[in-house]
mmCIF file of the N, C-alpha and C atoms, coordinates in Angstrom:
data_MODEL
# 
_entry.id   MODEL 
# 
loop_
_atom_site.group_PDB 
_atom_site.id 
_atom_site.type_symbol 
_atom_site.label_atom_id 
_atom_site.label_alt_id 
_atom_site.label_comp_id 
_atom_site.label_asym_id 
_atom_site.label_entity_id 
_atom_site.label_seq_id 
_atom_site.pdbx_PDB_ins_code 
_atom_site.Cartn_x 
_atom_site.Cartn_y 
_atom_site.Cartn_z 
_atom_site.occupancy 
_atom_site.B_iso_or_equiv 
_atom_site.pdbx_formal_charge 
_atom_site.auth_seq_id 
_atom_site.auth_comp_id 
_atom_site.auth_asym_id 
_atom_site.auth_atom_id 
_atom_site.pdbx_PDB_model_num 
ATOM 1   N N  . UNK A 1 1  ? -36.048 -56.847 -105.574 1.00 0.00 ? 1  UNK A N  1 
ATOM 2   C CA . UNK A 1 1  ? -36.105 -55.404 -105.467 1.00 0.00 ? 1  UNK A CA 1 
ATOM 3   C C  . UNK A 1 1  ? -35.497 -54.995 -104.124 1.00 0.00 ? 1  UNK A C  1 
ATOM 4   N N  . UNK A 1 2  ? -34.646 -53.992 -104.161 1.00 0.00 ? 2  UNK A N  1 
ATOM 5   C CA . UNK A 1 2  ? -33.991 -53.501 -102.946 1.00 0.00 ? 2  UNK A CA 1 
ATOM 6   C C  . UNK A 1 2  ? -34.939 -52.656 -102.116 1.00 0.00 ? 2  UNK A C  1 
ATOM 7   N N  . UNK A 1 3  ? -34.646 -52.610 -100.848 1.00 0.00 ? 3  UNK A N  1 
ATOM 8   C CA . UNK A 1 3  ? -35.415 -51.808 -99.911  1.00 0.00 ? 3  UNK A CA 1 
ATOM 9   C C  . UNK A 1 3  ? -35.223 -50.330 -100.257 1.00 0.00 ? 3  UNK A C  1 
ATOM 10  N N  . UNK A 1 4  ? -36.306 -49.578 -100.493 1.00 0.00 ? 4  UNK A N  1 
ATOM 11  C CA . UNK A 1 4  ? -36.179 -48.161 -100.846 1.00 0.00 ? 4  UNK A CA 1 
ATOM 12  C C  . UNK A 1 4  ? -35.470 -47.335 -99.765  1.00 0.00 ? 4  UNK A C  1 
ATOM 13  N N  . UNK A 1 5  ? -35.657 -47.692 -98.504  1.00 0.00 ? 5  UNK A N  1 
ATOM 14  C CA . UNK A 1 5  ? -34.975 -46.964 -97.431  1.00 0.00 ? 5  UNK A CA 1 
ATOM 15  C C  . UNK A 1 5  ? -33.469 -47.153 -97.526  1.00 0.00 ? 5  UNK A C  1 
ATOM 16  N N  . UNK A 1 6  ? -33.041 -48.360 -97.853  1.00 0.00 ? 6  UNK A N  1 
ATOM 17  C CA . UNK A 1 6  ? -31.612 -48.647 -97.989  1.00 0.00 ? 6  UNK A CA 1 
ATOM 18  C C  . UNK A 1 6  ? -31.019 -47.885 -99.166  1.00 0.00 ? 6  UNK A C  1 
ATOM 19  N N  . UNK A 1 7  ? -31.712 -47.882 -100.275 1.00 0.00 ? 7  UNK A N  1 
ATOM 20  C CA . UNK A 1 7  ? -31.220 -47.186 -101.473 1.00 0.00 ? 7  UNK A CA 1 
ATOM 21  C C  . UNK A 1 7  ? -31.096 -45.688 -101.204 1.00 0.00 ? 7  UNK A C  1 
ATOM 22  N N  . UNK A 1 8  ? -32.112 -45.099 -100.611 1.00 0.00 ? 8  UNK A N  1 
ATOM 23  C CA . UNK A 1 8  ? -32.114 -43.664 -100.314 1.00 0.00 ? 8  UNK A CA 1 
ATOM 24  C C  . UNK A 1 8  ? -30.971 -43.314 -99.367  1.00 0.00 ? 8  UNK A C  1 
ATOM 25  N N  . UNK A 1 9  ? -30.786 -44.139 -98.342  1.00 0.00 ? 9  UNK A N  1 
ATOM 26  C CA . UNK A 1 9  ? -29.711 -43.914 -97.377  1.00 0.00 ? 9  UNK A CA 1 
ATOM 27  C C  . UNK A 1 9  ? -28.350 -43.962 -98.056  1.00 0.00 ? 9  UNK A C  1 
ATOM 28  N N  . UNK A 1 10 ? -28.120 -44.980 -98.856  1.00 0.00 ? 10 UNK A N  1 
ATOM 29  C CA . UNK A 1 10 ? -26.820 -45.144 -99.510  1.00 0.00 ? 10 UNK A CA 1 
ATOM 30  C C  . UNK A 1 10 ? -26.545 -44.056 -100.535 1.00 0.00 ? 10 UNK A C  1 
ATOM 31  N N  . UNK A 1 11 ? -27.554 -43.647 -101.298 1.00 0.00 ? 11 UNK A N  1 
ATOM 32  C CA . UNK A 1 11 ? -27.350 -42.554 -102.246 1.00 0.00 ? 11 UNK A CA 1 
ATOM 33  C C  . UNK A 1 11 ? -27.142 -41.225 -101.540 1.00 0.00 ? 11 UNK A C  1 
ATOM 34  N N  . UNK A 1 12 ? -27.618 -41.133 -100.308 1.00 0.00 ? 12 UNK A N  1 
ATOM 35  C CA . UNK A 1 12 ? -27.409 -39.922 -99.511  1.00 0.00 ? 12 UNK A CA 1 
ATOM 36  C C  . UNK A 1 12 ? -26.072 -39.909 -98.799  1.00 0.00 ? 12 UNK A C  1 
ATOM 37  N N  . UNK A 1 13 ? -25.242 -40.917 -99.032  1.00 0.00 ? 13 UNK A N  1 
ATOM 38  C CA . UNK A 1 13 ? -23.913 -40.949 -98.452  1.00 0.00 ? 13 UNK A CA 1 
ATOM 39  C C  . UNK A 1 13 ? -23.814 -41.729 -97.155  1.00 0.00 ? 13 UNK A C  1 
ATOM 40  N N  . UNK A 1 14 ? -24.877 -42.437 -96.806  1.00 0.00 ? 14 UNK A N  1 
ATOM 41  C CA . UNK A 1 14 ? -24.880 -43.181 -95.547  1.00 0.00 ? 14 UNK A CA 1 
ATOM 42  C C  . UNK A 1 14 ? -24.725 -44.678 -95.748  1.00 0.00 ? 14 UNK A C  1 
ATOM 43  N N  . UNK A 1 15 ? -24.771 -45.376 -94.640  1.00 0.00 ? 15 UNK A N  1 
ATOM 44  C CA . UNK A 1 15 ? -24.724 -46.831 -94.622  1.00 0.00 ? 15 UNK A CA 1 
ATOM 45  C C  . UNK A 1 15 ? -26.013 -47.320 -93.986  1.00 0.00 ? 15 UNK A C  1 
ATOM 46  N N  . UNK A 1 16 ? -26.693 -48.202 -94.665  1.00 0.00 ? 16 UNK A N  1 
ATOM 47  C CA . UNK A 1 16 ? -27.947 -48.747 -94.148  1.00 0.00 ? 16 UNK A CA 1 
ATOM 48  C C  . UNK A 1 16 ? -27.638 -49.907 -93.221  1.00 0.00 ? 16 UNK A C  1 
ATOM 49  N N  . UNK A 1 17 ? -28.278 -49.907 -92.057  1.00 0.00 ? 17 UNK A N  1 
ATOM 50  C CA . UNK A 1 17 ? -28.042 -50.932 -91.053  1.00 0.00 ? 17 UNK A CA 1 
ATOM 51  C C  . UNK A 1 17 ? -29.377 -51.339 -90.439  1.00 0.00 ? 17 UNK A C  1 
ATOM 52  N N  . UNK A 1 18 ? -29.573 -52.625 -90.266  1.00 0.00 ? 18 UNK A N  1 
ATOM 53  C CA . UNK A 1 18 ? -30.790 -53.112 -89.651  1.00 0.00 ? 18 UNK A CA 1 
ATOM 54  C C  . UNK A 1 18 ? -30.473 -54.162 -88.600  1.00 0.00 ? 18 UNK A C  1 
ATOM 55  N N  . UNK A 1 19 ? -31.257 -54.170 -87.537  1.00 0.00 ? 19 UNK A N  1 
ATOM 56  C CA . UNK A 1 19 ? -31.123 -55.186 -86.498  1.00 0.00 ? 19 UNK A CA 1 
ATOM 57  C C  . UNK A 1 19 ? -32.514 -55.448 -85.915  1.00 0.00 ? 19 UNK A C  1 
ATOM 58  N N  . UNK A 1 20 ? -32.578 -56.127 -84.793  1.00 0.00 ? 20 UNK A N  1 
ATOM 59  C CA . UNK A 1 20 ? -33.869 -56.501 -84.222  1.00 0.00 ? 20 UNK A CA 1 
ATOM 60  C C  . UNK A 1 20 ? -34.659 -55.308 -83.684  1.00 0.00 ? 20 UNK A C  1 
ATOM 61  N N  . UNK A 1 21 ? -34.018 -54.162 -83.487  1.00 0.00 ? 21 UNK A N  1 
ATOM 62  C CA . UNK A 1 21 ? -34.720 -52.987 -82.970  1.00 0.00 ? 21 UNK A CA 1 
ATOM 63  C C  . UNK A 1 21 ? -35.204 -52.046 -84.063  1.00 0.00 ? 21 UNK A C  1 
ATOM 64  N N  . UNK A 1 22 ? -34.750 -52.226 -85.295  1.00 0.00 ? 22 UNK A N  1 
ATOM 65  C CA . UNK A 1 22 ? -35.201 -51.370 -86.392  1.00 0.00 ? 22 UNK A CA 1 
ATOM 66  C C  . UNK A 1 22 ? -34.168 -51.218 -87.478  1.00 0.00 ? 22 UNK A C  1 
ATOM 67  N N  . UNK A 1 23 ? -34.419 -50.265 -88.367  1.00 0.00 ? 23 UNK A N  1 
ATOM 68  C CA . UNK A 1 23 ? -33.482 -49.991 -89.463  1.00 0.00 ? 23 UNK A CA 1 
ATOM 69  C C  . UNK A 1 23 ? -32.958 -48.573 -89.310  1.00 0.00 ? 23 UNK A C  1 
ATOM 70  N N  . UNK A 1 24 ? -31.686 -48.416 -89.649  1.00 0.00 ? 24 UNK A N  1 
ATOM 71  C CA . UNK A 1 24 ? -31.008 -47.154 -89.411  1.00 0.00 ? 24 UNK A CA 1 
ATOM 72  C C  . UNK A 1 24 ? -30.184 -46.737 -90.619  1.00 0.00 ? 24 UNK A C  1 
ATOM 73  N N  . UNK A 1 25 ? -29.974 -45.439 -90.722  1.00 0.00 ? 25 UNK A N  1 
ATOM 74  C CA . UNK A 1 25 ? -29.071 -44.870 -91.713  1.00 0.00 ? 25 UNK A CA 1 
ATOM 75  C C  . UNK A 1 25 ? -27.944 -44.214 -90.919  1.00 0.00 ? 25 UNK A C  1 
ATOM 76  N N  . UNK A 1 26 ? -26.727 -44.652 -91.154  1.00 0.00 ? 26 UNK A N  1 
ATOM 77  C CA . UNK A 1 26 ? -25.577 -44.133 -90.421  1.00 0.00 ? 26 UNK A CA 1 
ATOM 78  C C  . UNK A 1 26 ? -24.826 -43.162 -91.326  1.00 0.00 ? 26 UNK A C  1 
ATOM 79  N N  . UNK A 1 27 ? -24.733 -41.925 -90.884  1.00 0.00 ? 27 UNK A N  1 
ATOM 80  C CA . UNK A 1 27 ? -24.040 -40.893 -91.648  1.00 0.00 ? 27 UNK A CA 1 
ATOM 81  C C  . UNK A 1 27 ? -23.023 -40.231 -90.737  1.00 0.00 ? 27 UNK A C  1 
ATOM 82  N N  . UNK A 1 28 ? -21.766 -40.295 -91.129  1.00 0.00 ? 28 UNK A N  1 
ATOM 83  C CA . UNK A 1 28 ? -20.667 -39.712 -90.345  1.00 0.00 ? 28 UNK A CA 1 
ATOM 84  C C  . UNK A 1 28 ? -20.715 -40.159 -88.891  1.00 0.00 ? 28 UNK A C  1 
ATOM 85  N N  . UNK A 1 29 ? -21.026 -41.425 -88.657  1.00 0.00 ? 29 UNK A N  1 
ATOM 86  C CA . UNK A 1 29 ? -21.044 -41.970 -87.309  1.00 0.00 ? 29 UNK A CA 1 
ATOM 87  C C  . UNK A 1 29 ? -22.302 -41.673 -86.510  1.00 0.00 ? 29 UNK A C  1 
ATOM 88  N N  . UNK A 1 30 ? -23.256 -40.978 -87.116  1.00 0.00 ? 30 UNK A N  1 
ATOM 89  C CA . UNK A 1 30 ? -24.504 -40.646 -86.444  1.00 0.00 ? 30 UNK A CA 1 
ATOM 90  C C  . UNK A 1 30 ? -25.606 -41.561 -86.963  1.00 0.00 ? 30 UNK A C  1 
ATOM 91  N N  . UNK A 1 31 ? -26.344 -42.168 -86.041  1.00 0.00 ? 31 UNK A N  1 
ATOM 92  C CA . UNK A 1 31 ? -27.419 -43.087 -86.405  1.00 0.00 ? 31 UNK A CA 1 
ATOM 93  C C  . UNK A 1 31 ? -28.743 -42.345 -86.496  1.00 0.00 ? 31 UNK A C  1 
ATOM 94  N N  . UNK A 1 32 ? -29.472 -42.591 -87.582  1.00 0.00 ? 32 UNK A N  1 
ATOM 95  C CA . UNK A 1 32 ? -30.810 -42.039 -87.762  1.00 0.00 ? 32 UNK A CA 1 
ATOM 96  C C  . UNK A 1 32 ? -31.765 -43.174 -88.064  1.00 0.00 ? 32 UNK A C  1 
ATOM 97  N N  . UNK A 1 33 ? -32.981 -43.048 -87.599  1.00 0.00 ? 33 UNK A N  1 
ATOM 98  C CA . UNK A 1 33 ? -34.009 -43.987 -87.996  1.00 0.00 ? 33 UNK A CA 1 
ATOM 99  C C  . UNK A 1 33 ? -34.142 -43.873 -89.514  1.00 0.00 ? 33 UNK A C  1 
ATOM 100 N N  . UNK A 1 34 ? -34.110 -44.998 -90.220  1.00 0.00 ? 34 UNK A N  1 
ATOM 101 C CA . UNK A 1 34 ? -34.109 -44.972 -91.682  1.00 0.00 ? 34 UNK A CA 1 
ATOM 102 C C  . UNK A 1 34 ? -35.359 -44.315 -92.258  1.00 0.00 ? 34 UNK A C  1 
ATOM 103 N N  . UNK A 1 35 ? -36.499 -44.545 -91.637  1.00 0.00 ? 35 UNK A N  1 
ATOM 104 C CA . UNK A 1 35 ? -37.726 -43.935 -92.135  1.00 0.00 ? 35 UNK A CA 1 
ATOM 105 C C  . UNK A 1 35 ? -37.709 -42.432 -91.913  1.00 0.00 ? 35 UNK A C  1 
ATOM 106 N N  . UNK A 1 36 ? -37.198 -41.981 -90.788  1.00 0.00 ? 36 UNK A N  1 
ATOM 107 C CA . UNK A 1 36 ? -37.092 -40.547 -90.548  1.00 0.00 ? 36 UNK A CA 1 
ATOM 108 C C  . UNK A 1 36 ? -36.132 -39.902 -91.545  1.00 0.00 ? 36 UNK A C  1 
ATOM 109 N N  . UNK A 1 37 ? -35.046 -40.579 -91.862  1.00 0.00 ? 37 UNK A N  1 
ATOM 110 C CA . UNK A 1 37 ? -34.111 -40.056 -92.852  1.00 0.00 ? 37 UNK A CA 1 
ATOM 111 C C  . UNK A 1 37 ? -34.795 -39.964 -94.219  1.00 0.00 ? 37 UNK A C  1 
ATOM 112 N N  . UNK A 1 38 ? -35.524 -40.996 -94.572  1.00 0.00 ? 38 UNK A N  1 
ATOM 113 C CA . UNK A 1 38 ? -36.241 -41.035 -95.849  1.00 0.00 ? 38 UNK A CA 1 
ATOM 114 C C  . UNK A 1 38 ? -37.262 -39.904 -95.935  1.00 0.00 ? 38 UNK A C  1 
ATOM 115 N N  . UNK A 1 39 ? -37.929 -39.613 -94.828  1.00 0.00 ? 39 UNK A N  1 
ATOM 116 C CA . UNK A 1 39 ? -38.933 -38.546 -94.790  1.00 0.00 ? 39 UNK A CA 1 
ATOM 117 C C  . UNK A 1 39 ? -38.312 -37.172 -94.539  1.00 0.00 ? 39 UNK A C  1 
ATOM 118 N N  . UNK A 1 40 ? -36.995 -37.109 -94.482  1.00 0.00 ? 40 UNK A N  1 
ATOM 119 C CA . UNK A 1 40 ? -36.229 -35.874 -94.286  1.00 0.00 ? 40 UNK A CA 1 
ATOM 120 C C  . UNK A 1 40 ? -36.511 -35.226 -92.935  1.00 0.00 ? 40 UNK A C  1 
ATOM 121 N N  . UNK A 1 41 ? -36.710 -36.023 -91.919  1.00 0.00 ? 41 UNK A N  1 
ATOM 122 C CA . UNK A 1 41 ? -36.911 -35.525 -90.558  1.00 0.00 ? 41 UNK A CA 1 
ATOM 123 C C  . UNK A 1 41 ? -35.602 -35.608 -89.773  1.00 0.00 ? 41 UNK A C  1 
ATOM 124 N N  . UNK A 1 42 ? -34.548 -35.049 -90.346  1.00 0.00 ? 42 UNK A N  1 
ATOM 125 C CA . UNK A 1 42 ? -33.227 -35.024 -89.713  1.00 0.00 ? 42 UNK A CA 1 
ATOM 126 C C  . UNK A 1 42 ? -32.661 -33.618 -89.825  1.00 0.00 ? 42 UNK A C  1 
ATOM 127 N N  . UNK A 1 43 ? -31.606 -33.358 -89.095  1.00 0.00 ? 43 UNK A N  1 
ATOM 128 C CA . UNK A 1 43 ? -30.960 -32.042 -89.161  1.00 0.00 ? 43 UNK A CA 1 
ATOM 129 C C  . UNK A 1 43 ? -30.538 -31.741 -90.597  1.00 0.00 ? 43 UNK A C  1 
ATOM 130 N N  . UNK A 1 44 ? -30.633 -30.484 -91.012  1.00 0.00 ? 44 UNK A N  1 
ATOM 131 C CA . UNK A 1 44 ? -30.296 -30.129 -92.400  1.00 0.00 ? 44 UNK A CA 1 
ATOM 132 C C  . UNK A 1 44 ? -28.911 -30.572 -92.851  1.00 0.00 ? 44 UNK A C  1 
ATOM 133 N N  . UNK A 1 45 ? -27.925 -30.583 -91.955  1.00 0.00 ? 45 UNK A N  1 
ATOM 134 C CA . UNK A 1 45 ? -26.566 -30.969 -92.366  1.00 0.00 ? 45 UNK A CA 1 
ATOM 135 C C  . UNK A 1 45 ? -26.477 -32.437 -92.742  1.00 0.00 ? 45 UNK A C  1 
ATOM 136 N N  . UNK A 1 46 ? -27.451 -33.260 -92.330  1.00 0.00 ? 46 UNK A N  1 
ATOM 137 C CA . UNK A 1 46 ? -27.443 -34.667 -92.634  1.00 0.00 ? 46 UNK A CA 1 
ATOM 138 C C  . UNK A 1 46 ? -28.446 -35.047 -93.727  1.00 0.00 ? 46 UNK A C  1 
ATOM 139 N N  . UNK A 1 47 ? -29.178 -34.096 -94.214  1.00 0.00 ? 47 UNK A N  1 
ATOM 140 C CA . UNK A 1 47 ? -30.239 -34.400 -95.181  1.00 0.00 ? 47 UNK A CA 1 
ATOM 141 C C  . UNK A 1 47 ? -29.660 -34.919 -96.503  1.00 0.00 ? 47 UNK A C  1 
ATOM 142 N N  . UNK A 1 48 ? -30.494 -35.583 -97.243  1.00 0.00 ? 48 UNK A N  1 
ATOM 143 C CA . UNK A 1 48 ? -30.123 -36.123 -98.539  1.00 0.00 ? 48 UNK A CA 1 
ATOM 144 C C  . UNK A 1 48 ? -29.601 -35.018 -99.450  1.00 0.00 ? 48 UNK A C  1 
ATOM 145 N N  . UNK A 1 49 ? -30.293 -33.880 -99.452  1.00 0.00 ? 49 UNK A N  1 
ATOM 146 C CA . UNK A 1 49 ? -29.917 -32.777 -100.336 1.00 0.00 ? 49 UNK A CA 1 
ATOM 147 C C  . UNK A 1 49 ? -28.554 -32.178 -99.970  1.00 0.00 ? 49 UNK A C  1 
ATOM 148 N N  . UNK A 1 50 ? -28.208 -32.184 -98.706  1.00 0.00 ? 50 UNK A N  1 
ATOM 149 C CA . UNK A 1 50 ? -26.911 -31.643 -98.281  1.00 0.00 ? 50 UNK A CA 1 
ATOM 150 C C  . UNK A 1 50 ? -25.762 -32.440 -98.860  1.00 0.00 ? 50 UNK A C  1 
ATOM 151 N N  . UNK A 1 51 ? -25.994 -33.721 -99.099  1.00 0.00 ? 51 UNK A N  1 
ATOM 152 C CA . UNK A 1 51 ? -24.961 -34.571 -99.677  1.00 0.00 ? 51 UNK A CA 1 
ATOM 153 C C  . UNK A 1 51 ? -24.631 -34.161 -101.119 1.00 0.00 ? 51 UNK A C  1 
ATOM 154 N N  . UNK A 1 52 ? -25.586 -33.566 -101.808 1.00 0.00 ? 52 UNK A N  1 
ATOM 155 C CA . UNK A 1 52 ? -25.393 -33.211 -103.210 1.00 0.00 ? 52 UNK A CA 1 
ATOM 156 C C  . UNK A 1 52 ? -25.198 -31.725 -103.458 1.00 0.00 ? 52 UNK A C  1 
ATOM 157 N N  . UNK A 1 53 ? -25.069 -30.944 -102.393 1.00 0.00 ? 53 UNK A N  1 
ATOM 158 C CA . UNK A 1 53 ? -24.811 -29.490 -102.581 1.00 0.00 ? 53 UNK A CA 1 
ATOM 159 C C  . UNK A 1 53 ? -23.386 -29.228 -102.932 1.00 0.00 ? 53 UNK A C  1 
# 
């Protein structure tokens, strides 16, 4: 089973990245904490819903 944070990030148009400091969702060169992105705690222009408008 795939990581839900990775799936959400990728369907939102981002790239999921993880290293020793945490997991991130990269959208248009901007790094977001993957959990914050999943919980929609990011600027509206980067939100999951903005990708599908």
